C-alpha positions in Angstrom: 25.4 18.0 25.1 26.3 15.3 27.6 28.0 13.2 26.8 28.3 9.8 28.4 32.0 8.3 28.2 30.6 4.8 29.3 28.2 5.0 26.2 31.3 5.7 23.8 33.1 3.4 25.2 30.6 0.5 24.6 29.9 2.0 20.8 33.7 2.3 19.7 34.2 -1.4 21.4 31.1 -2.4 20.4 30.4 -0.6 16.6 27.4 -0.7 14.6 27.5 -2.6 11.7 27.6 -0.4 7.9 24.5 0.2 6.6 24.2 -0.8 3.1 22.8 3.3 1.8 24.9 6.4 3.6 22.1 8.5 5.4 23.4 11.7 3.4 20.8 9.4 0.0 18.1 10.5 2.3 18.8 13.9 3.3 19.2 14.6 -0.4 16.6 13.3 -1.7 14.3 15.2 1.0 15.9 18.4 0.2 14.9 18.1 -3.4 11.2 16.9 -2.6 11.0 20.1 -0.9 12.0 22.6 -3.0 9.4 21.2 -5.3 6.6 21.2 -2.7 7.2 24.8 -2.1 7.5 26.2 -5.5 4.0 23.6 -6.5 2.5 25.0 -3.0 3.7 28.5 -4.5 2.5 28.8 -7.9 -0.4 26.5 -7.7 0.9 22.9 -9.2 -1.5 20.5 -7.9 -2.3 18.2 -10.5 -1.4 14.5 -10.9 1.8 15.1 -13.1 2.9 18.2 -10.8 3.0 15.1 -8.6 5.2 12.4 -10.8 8.1 15.7 -10.7 7.6 15.7 -6.8 8.6 11.8 -7.0 11.3 12.4 -9.3 13.0 16.1 -7.1 12.9 12.7 -4.5 15.3 10.4 -7.0 16.8 12.5 -8.8 19.4 14.3 -6.4 19.8 10.6 -4.8 21.1 8.7 -8.5 23.1 11.7 -8.2 24.8 11.7 -4.8 24.8 7.6 -5.0 26.9 7.5 -8.0 29.1 11.6 -7.5 29.3 10.8 -3.7 29.0 7.7 -2.1 30.4 5.7 -6.2 27.1 2.5 -5.2 28.4 1.5 -8.7 31.4 0.1 -7.2 30.5 -1.5 -4.7 31.0 -5.5 -5.3 27.2 -6.2 -4.0 26.2 -5.0 -8.2 27.7 -8.2 -9.1 29.8 -5.7 -11.9 33.2 -5.6 -12.9 34.2 -1.9 -14.4 37.1 -3.3 -15.8 36.0 -5.9 -18.1 35.6 -5.0 -21.8 33.9 -8.3 -23.8 33.0 -7.2 -26.6 29.2 -7.3 -27.0 29.5 -9.8 -29.7 30.9 -12.1 -26.8 27.4 -11.4 -24.4 25.0 -11.4 -27.0 23.0 -14.5 -27.4 23.3 -13.9 -23.6 21.5 -10.8 -23.7 18.9 -11.9 -26.8 18.2 -14.3 -23.8 17.6 -12.1 -21.4 15.9 -9.4 -23.2 13.0 -12.8 -24.0 12.7 -13.6 -20.4 12.4 -9.8 -19.5 10.1 -8.7 -22.1 8.1 -12.3 -21.1 7.6 -10.9 -17.7 6.5 -7.6 -18.8 4.0 -8.9 -21.2 2.7 -11.2 -18.5 2.6 -8.1 -16.3 0.3 -6.2 -18.9 -2.1 -9.0 -19.3 -2.8 -9.3 -15.8 -3.3 -5.4 -15.5 -5.8 -5.6 -18.7 -7.5 -8.6 -17.8 -8.2 -7.7 -13.9 -11.1 -5.5 -13.4 -9.2 -4.0 -9.9 -6.8 -1.8 -12.2 -9.3 -0.5 -14.1 -11.2 1.1 -11.6 -11.5 3.8 -9.2 -12.5 1.9 -6.5 -9.2 1.2 -4.0 -7.3 4.2 -5.7 -6.7 5.4 -9.0 -5.6 3.0 -10.9 -6.6 4.2 -14.2 -4.0 7.0 -13.7 -1.4 4.6 -12.9 -2.3 2.9 -16.5 -2.2 5.3 -18.4 1.2 6.4 -17.2 2.6 2.7 -17.5 1.3 2.8 -21.0 2.8 6.3 -21.8 6.2 5.0 -21.1 6.3 1.5 -22.1 7.8 2.4 -25.6 10.4 3.6 -24.5 11.0 0.8 -21.3 10.9 -1.4 -24.5 13.8 0.2 -26.9 15.5 1.4 -23.4 15.7 -2.0 -22.7 18.0 -3.3 -25.4 20.2 -0.7 -25.3 21.0 -1.4 -21.5 20.8 -4.9 -21.2 23.6 -5.1 -24.0 26.2 -2.7 -22.1 25.2 -3.8 -18.3 26.1 -8.1 -20.0 29.0 -6.5 -20.9 29.9 -5.6 -17.9 28.0 -8.3 -15.6 30.6 -11.2 -14.2 27.1 -13.4 -14.3 25.3 -12.1 -16.5 23.5 -15.4 -16.4 20.0 -14.4 -14.0 16.6 -15.0 -13.7 15.4 -12.9 -16.6 18.3 -15.0 -18.6 16.5 -18.2 -16.9 12.9 -17.5 -18.0 14.5 -16.5 -21.4 16.7 -19.8 -21.6 13.8 -21.8 -20.4 11.2 -20.7 -22.9 13.7 -20.4 -26.0 14.3 -24.7 -24.8 18.0 -23.6 -24.0 20.4 -26.0 -21.5 21.5 -24.6 -17.4 18.6 -22.2 -16.6 18.2 -22.2 -12.7 14.0 -22.5 -11.9 15.1 -20.5 -8.7 16.2 -17.8 -10.5 13.1 -18.0 -12.1 11.1 -18.3 -9.3 12.6 -15.2 -8.3 12.9 -13.0 -10.9 9.3 -13.4 -11.5 8.3 -12.3 -7.4 10.9 -10.0 -7.6 8.6 -8.2 -10.8 5.2 -9.6 -8.4 6.3 -7.3 -5.6 7.5 -4.2 -8.0 3.9 -4.7 -10.9 1.8 -4.3 -7.8 3.0 -2.4 -5.2 4.4 0.6 -7.7 0.8 0.8 -9.7 -0.5 1.3 -6.3 2.1 4.1 -5.2 1.5 5.8 -8.4 -2.2 5.6 -7.7 -2.3 7.5 -4.9 0.4 10.1 -5.2 -1.5 12.7 -6.5 -3.9 12.9 -4.1 -2.3 13.3 -0.8 0.6 16.1 -2.9 -2.5 18.2 -3.8 -4.1 17.3 -0.8 -1.1 19.5 1.0 0.2 21.1 -1.6 -3.1 23.2 -1.4 -3.3 23.8 1.7 -2.4 27.5 3.1 0.0 27.0 5.7 -1.1 30.1 7.9 -4.2 28.8 8.4 -2.9 25.8 9.7 -1.7 27.4 12.5 -4.6 28.7 14.1 -5.0 26.2 16.1 -3.4 23.2 17.1 -5.4 20.4 15.6 -5.1 22.4 12.1 -1.2 22.2 12.4 -0.9 18.7 13.5 -3.0 17.4 10.2 -1.0 19.5 8.2 2.8 18.3 9.2 1.1 15.1 9.0 -0.1 15.2 6.1 3.1 16.0 4.9 5.0 13.0 6.3 2.6 11.5 4.4 4.4 13.0 1.1 7.3 12.0 2.4 6.8 8.5 2.5 5.0 7.6 -0.9 7.1 10.5 -2.7 10.7 7.9 -1.4 8.2 4.7 -1.9 7.9 5.4 -5.3 11.1 6.1 -6.0 12.3 3.1 -4.2 9.7 0.7 -6.7 11.5 2.4 -9.2 15.1 2.1 -9.2 15.7 -1.2 -9.2 18.8 -1.0 -10.8 22.3 -2.9 -10.4 24.5 -0.1 -11.3 22.7 1.9 -8.3 23.6 -1.4 -6.4 19.8 -0.6 -5.4 18.6 -3.8 -7.6 15.7 -7.0 -6.0 18.7 -9.1 -4.7 15.9 -11.4 -3.6 12.2 -11.4 -3.0 10.6 -12.9 0.0 10.4 -17.0 -0.7 7.3 -17.6 2.0 4.2 -17.4 1.7 3.3 -16.4 4.8 5.0 -13.3 4.6 3.4 -12.5 1.4 -0.2 -13.1 2.5 0.9 -10.9 6.0 2.2 -8.6 4.0 -0.6 -7.9 1.2 -3.9 -7.9 3.5 -2.6 -4.7 4.2 -3.4 -3.2 0.7 -5.8 -3.2 -1.8 -7.5 -5.2 -3.4 -6.3 -7.7 -0.4 -6.8 -5.2 2.6 -9.0 -6.4 5.6 -8.2 -3.2 7.5 -11.1 -0.8 5.3 -14.7 0.0 5.8 -15.9 -3.2 6.2 -13.2 -5.3 6.2 -13.1 -8.1 8.7 -10.2 -6.2 10.6 -12.1 -2.6 10.1 -11.4 -0.7 14.0 -13.7 2.4 13.2 -17.0 1.2 14.0 -18.4 4.3 16.0 -15.3 6.1 16.3 -14.2 9.3 16.6 -10.1 10.5 16.3 -8.1 12.3 18.9 -9.6 16.2 18.2 -13.4 15.3 19.4 -12.4 13.3 22.2 -9.7 16.2 24.0 -12.7 18.8 22.4 -11.8 21.8 25.0 -8.5 20.6 26.6 -6.7 22.8 24.4 -3.1 21.9 26.2 -3.8 17.8 25.5 -4.6 18.3 22.2 -1.5 20.3 21.7 0.3 17.8 23.5 -1.2 14.8 21.6 -1.1 16.2 18.6 3.0 16.8 18.7 3.3 12.7 19.5 0.9 11.8 16.5 3.6 14.3 14.4 6.6 12.7 15.5 5.4 9.3 14.9 4.8 9.8 11.2 8.1 11.6 11.0 10.0 8.2 12.2 7.7 6.2 10.2 8.5 9.0 7.4 12.6 8.9 8.4 12.0 4.5 8.0 11.1 5.1 4.6 13.5 8.2 3.6 16.2 5.7 5.7 16.5 3.4 2.5 17.1 6.2 -0.1 16.7 4.3 -3.0 15.8 1.2 -2.3 12.7 1.1 -0.5 10.1 -1.5 -1.1 7.7 -4.7 0.4 8.6 -8.2 0.4 12.5 -7.9 -1.2 16.0 -7.8 0.1 17.8 -4.3 -1.5 20.8 -4.7 1.3 20.2 -4.3 5.1 19.9 -0.7 6.7 21.5 -0.1 10.1 21.2 3.7 10.0 18.9 6.3 11.4 15.5 5.2 13.2 16.7 1.0 12.3 19.6 1.7 15.0 17.1 1.6 17.9 14.0 -0.9 16.3 14.4 -3.1 13.7 11.3 -2.3 12.5 10.8 1.0 13.2 7.1 2.2 10.8 5.9 -0.6 11.9 6.1 0.4 15.3 5.5 4.5 15.3 2.6 3.3 12.8 0.6 1.1 14.8 0.9 3.3 17.6 0.1 6.4 15.8 -2.9 4.4 15.4 -4.2 3.5 18.3 -3.2 7.4 19.4 -5.7 9.3 16.3 -8.2 6.7 16.4 -8.5 6.0 20.5 -10.3 2.3 19.2 -11.2 2.0 22.6 -13.3 5.0 23.0 -16.1 4.6 20.8 -19.9 6.7 20.4 -21.8 3.9 20.0 -21.2 2.3 23.7 -19.0 -0.2 25.4 -19.8 -2.9 23.3 -18.5 -1.3 19.8 -15.3 0.5 22.2 -14.5 -3.1 23.5 -14.1 -5.3 20.1 -12.7 -2.0 18.1 -9.9 -2.3 20.7 -9.4 -6.1 20.2 -9.8 -5.8 16.3 -6.8 -3.2 16.7 -5.1 -5.6 18.4 -5.5 -8.0 15.7 -3.9 -5.4 13.8 -0.9 -4.8 15.5 -0.3 -8.1 15.7 -0.5 -8.5 11.3 2.4 -5.9 11.6 3.9 -8.2 14.3 3.7 -11.1 11.8 5.1 -9.3 9.3 7.3 -8.7 10.7 8.4 -11.3 11.8 8.3 -13.4 8.5 10.5 -10.2 6.6 13.2 -11.0 9.5 13.0 -14.7 8.3 13.8 -13.7 4.7 16.9 -11.7 5.9 17.6 -14.2 8.0 19.9 -16.6 5.8 22.1 -13.3 4.8 25.4 -12.7 7.2 25.3 -9.3 7.0 21.7 -8.8 8.3 22.4 -11.5 11.3 25.6 -9.6 12.6 23.1 -6.2 12.6 20.2 -8.6 14.5 22.9 -9.0 16.7 23.9 -5.6 18.0 20.6 -5.0 17.7 19.6 -7.3 20.5 23.2 -6.2 22.5 22.8 -2.5 21.6 19.8 -0.9 20.5 17.4 0.6 23.0 13.7 -0.9 21.6 14.6 -4.7 21.6 16.4 -4.6 24.9 13.6 -2.9 26.6 11.1 -5.1 24.5 13.3 -7.9 25.4 13.6 -6.9 29.0 9.1 -6.7 29.5 8.7 -9.7 27.4 11.5 -12.1 25.8 10.6 -11.2 22.7 12.9 -8.4 20.3 11.3 -6.4 17.7 
């Protein structure tokens, strides 16, 4: 491998800031998930519960590695002090108050699920399946929350968090913090909204992938590219679902803050149902009269192969960006600053690769219905890319108050290929 002494010297003089997650965490999760995918394919296990096992096969190795090897439970950012030996009676009042706030939150989430039509139908995703999963685990979650909170509060340096403040407010106690309550509610709103969506979409993609005979896709570049792209999305969904579930302090994967800006929530929510603007018939639907890349390049085997390979690489970058989070993937939250993997190249590798994929796979600048739709689709697709640029900027605004992110951002501006190239061309950074 070629070694550039100048680059090596520069890296030594200006080292990349430490990442909140080690690269090995995502790797062991990928190995565990892939092993289950192979088993599911061999034995024809393509049902919805097999898809949930796939999430567990991804999550459990990451939990074990994080605790046994990375020892994340000892990170100062957990807020835990394992040397504390408080008797449980000393923290009982705090724990009861916290459980009150936690159960009030869960009750409100359950009421919203029950009263809204969105989570009771399959129009946007298989939400009834997600709701059935929540109903099944709710009793265990309720019971296990008691010993978990009682145990955790004995080790927390400051057990009076957002759940405690909400409970204190509800019980008329003094000392509760208004901003802590809001951050608590925003954090659970993120988890409730996105976890329901992720669990709803886990089974279809998993079933589609494990049902495909790998030997049949080797016959043409389109089939092979589609097969590999589908696998990348299965990876992305499994890691994202695990991330929304495992928001625990002992894993150092808890939510530090949820985005407090309305612009951030707006930019994110319009990319997901039921608020999705890019869906069929939506104001940002760029598919009118379009055909995909295989249609326009039909008969040109080398071009099909080349573009298929590019699309696979782009989705691999997209999946890699999710894998890099390990246990911590989540929209609209701060759960530690990543600096490794694709995040050493650009601050927003998922957004960049996803939009490039859409441009190249859909080819909105070409339309079977004439030039008018082609122009309109290209313009709408540009707006979609603009939405993701907006999301990126709102996320940077949210994280910008963290000194760790400031250090990472400054390092990226000095060293990362994509921000340096973009700054040179447009004067802006991504």
